[in-house]
SEGUDO-42020 format. One line per field, with one value per residue (C-alpha): residue in three letters; y, z, x; residue number from 1. Coordinates in nm, 3 decimals. Example, Ala and Ser with C-alpha at 12.3 -4.5 7.8 and 13.67 -1.06 7.14 Angstrom:
type <- Ala, Ser
py <- -0.450, -0.106
pz <- 0.780, 0.714
px <- 1.230, 1.367
seq <- 1, 2
***
This chain:
type <- Met, Ser, Ala, Gln, Asn, Arg, Pro, Leu, Ser, Pro, His, Leu, Gln, Val, Trp, Arg, Pro, Gln, Met, Thr, Met, Val, Ile, Ser, Phe, Gly, His, Arg, Ala, Thr, Gly, Val, Ala, Leu, Ala, Ala, Gly, Thr, Leu, Leu, Leu, Val, Tyr, Trp, Leu, Ala, Ala, Ala, Ala, Thr, Gly, Ala, Glu, Ala, Tyr, Glu, Thr, Ala, Ser, Gly, Leu, Ile, Gly, Ser, Trp, Phe, Gly, Arg, Leu, Cys, Leu, Phe, Gly, Trp, Thr, Leu, Ala, Leu, Phe, Phe, His, Val, Cys, Asn, Gly, Val, Arg, His, Leu, Phe, Trp, Asp, Val, Gly, Met, Gly, Tyr, Glu, Leu, Pro, Asp, Ala, Asp, Arg, Ser, Gly, Trp, Ala, Val, Leu, Ala, Gly, Thr, Ala, Ile, Leu, Thr, Leu, Val, Thr, Trp, Ile, Ala, Gly, Tyr, Gly, Phe, Met, Gly, Ala, Tyr
py <- 0.007, 0.333, 0.625, 0.854, 0.598, 0.602, 0.811, 1.124, 1.048, 0.813, 0.941, 0.814, 0.559, 0.400, 0.435, 0.308, 0.559, 0.512, 0.670, 0.934, 1.041, 1.087, 1.264, 1.503, 1.569, 1.642, 1.866, 2.078, 2.065, 2.178, 2.468, 2.600, 2.546, 2.737, 3.033, 3.017, 2.990, 3.269, 3.487, 3.390, 3.491, 3.850, 3.879, 3.817, 4.054, 4.333, 4.315, 4.323, 4.662, 4.799, 4.786, 4.573, 4.523, 4.396, 4.179, 4.025, 3.922, 3.778, 3.590, 3.470, 3.321, 3.179, 3.045, 2.861, 2.499, 2.586, 2.819, 2.554, 2.298, 2.539, 2.604, 2.244, 2.195, 2.468, 2.340, 1.979, 2.135, 2.345, 2.048, 1.829, 2.094, 2.144, 1.761, 1.690, 2.006, 1.843, 1.542, 1.732, 1.870, 1.513, 1.484, 1.775, 1.629, 1.299, 1.088, 0.877, 0.812, 0.439, 0.315, 0.151, 0.465, 0.721, 0.488, 0.528, 0.896, 0.934, 0.730, 0.932, 1.259, 1.121, 1.030, 1.334, 1.540, 1.370, 1.388, 1.740, 1.865, 1.652, 1.760, 2.148, 2.121, 1.937, 2.172, 2.481, 2.358, 2.299, 2.656, 2.845, 2.624, 2.577, 2.912
pz <- -0.001, -0.106, 0.149, -0.063, -0.056, 0.330, 0.504, 0.665, 0.994, 1.132, 0.995, 0.937, 0.691, 0.968, 1.299, 1.324, 1.537, 1.903, 2.166, 2.271, 1.904, 1.824, 2.134, 2.089, 1.726, 1.860, 2.115, 1.841, 1.632, 1.909, 1.968, 1.622, 1.643, 1.970, 1.791, 1.504, 1.739, 1.945, 1.632, 1.615, 1.977, 1.889, 1.590, 1.815, 2.086, 1.821, 1.696, 2.044, 2.078, 1.757, 1.769, 1.779, 1.400, 1.403, 1.710, 1.551, 1.230, 1.446, 1.679, 1.364, 1.237, 1.575, 1.603, 1.266, 1.222, 1.093, 1.387, 1.634, 1.468, 1.492, 1.856, 1.935, 1.774, 1.973, 2.283, 2.220, 2.139, 2.461, 2.694, 2.494, 2.525, 2.901, 2.979, 2.798, 2.955, 3.302, 3.184, 3.082, 3.435, 3.581, 3.342, 3.475, 3.790, 3.648, 3.705, 3.423, 3.196, 3.185, 2.853, 3.007, 3.217, 2.919, 2.730, 3.002, 3.054, 2.694, 2.704, 3.022, 2.786, 2.539, 2.802, 2.994, 2.664, 2.565, 2.906, 2.962, 2.616, 2.636, 2.994, 2.900, 2.585, 2.763, 3.069, 2.794, 2.640, 2.957, 3.080, 2.729, 2.596, 2.225, 2.177
px <- 0.016, 0.153, 0.153, -0.070, -0.371, -0.386, -0.614, -0.424, -0.619, -0.875, -1.217, -1.577, -1.438, -1.237, -1.433, -1.792, -2.022, -1.977, -2.193, -1.931, -1.878, -2.243, -2.298, -2.008, -2.123, -2.478, -2.338, -2.148, -2.492, -2.712, -2.485, -2.509, -2.889, -2.927, -2.729, -2.968, -3.259, -3.162, -3.217, -3.554, -3.588, -3.426, -3.685, -3.971, -3.843, -3.763, -4.103, -4.256, -4.041, -4.131, -4.503, -4.840, -4.858, -4.483, -4.553, -4.849, -4.661, -4.392, -4.631, -4.812, -4.493, -4.364, -4.698, -4.754, -4.661, -4.336, -4.256, -4.359, -4.141, -3.852, -3.921, -3.957, -3.620, -3.493, -3.615, -3.489, -3.140, -3.129, -3.198, -2.952, -2.683, -2.749, -2.785, -2.443, -2.299, -2.378, -2.192, -1.905, -1.903, -1.862, -1.598, -1.409, -1.410, -1.265, -1.580, -1.730, -1.430, -1.461, -1.620, -1.912, -1.979, -1.941, -2.190, -2.470, -2.398, -2.472, -2.791, -2.879, -2.833, -3.064, -3.319, -3.298, -3.325, -3.632, -3.810, -3.752, -3.836, -4.164, -4.253, -4.161, -4.419, -4.675, -4.663, -4.660, -4.944, -5.147, -5.057, -5.104, -5.401, -5.412, -5.241
seq <- 1, 2, 3, 4, 5, 6, 7, 8, 9, 10, 11, 12, 13, 14, 15, 16, 17, 18, 19, 20, 21, 22, 23, 24, 25, 26, 27, 28, 29, 30, 31, 32, 33, 34, 35, 36, 37, 38, 39, 40, 41, 42, 43, 44, 45, 46, 47, 48, 49, 50, 51, 52, 53, 54, 55, 56, 57, 58, 59, 60, 61, 62, 63, 64, 65, 66, 67, 68, 69, 70, 71, 72, 73, 74, 75, 76, 77, 78, 79, 80, 81, 82, 83, 84, 85, 86, 87, 88, 89, 90, 91, 92, 93, 94, 95, 96, 97, 98, 99, 100, 101, 102, 103, 104, 105, 106, 107, 108, 109, 110, 111, 112, 113, 114, 115, 116, 117, 118, 119, 120, 121, 122, 123, 124, 125, 126, 127, 128, 129, 130, 131
***
């Protein structure tokens, strides 16, 4: 095998996805999603400060099926990022480095994300009604 046919570093062609790899990618992706979702929040706040007509337009957009889908995704990204951040805090103090522990904490991040997102949306709809 010649040197030019070898990959420069291990990549997706070499490694099969593992829990820590998938969660790490998810953490980066949710960071980007949170930044993008924050732009929607800024738009809504600016519309509220601008006046009633702009606020009604923004609320109509956010209240549409697409807006709610974006809000659900933003909520999911927020809770994933928070849960994985807590996981990283445990790693910072030296806990959970063993592979079985890292896999369990990855599954805990996914479960916590799902539970917190669903509880938030169920409670939000109960509090706000059908909007």
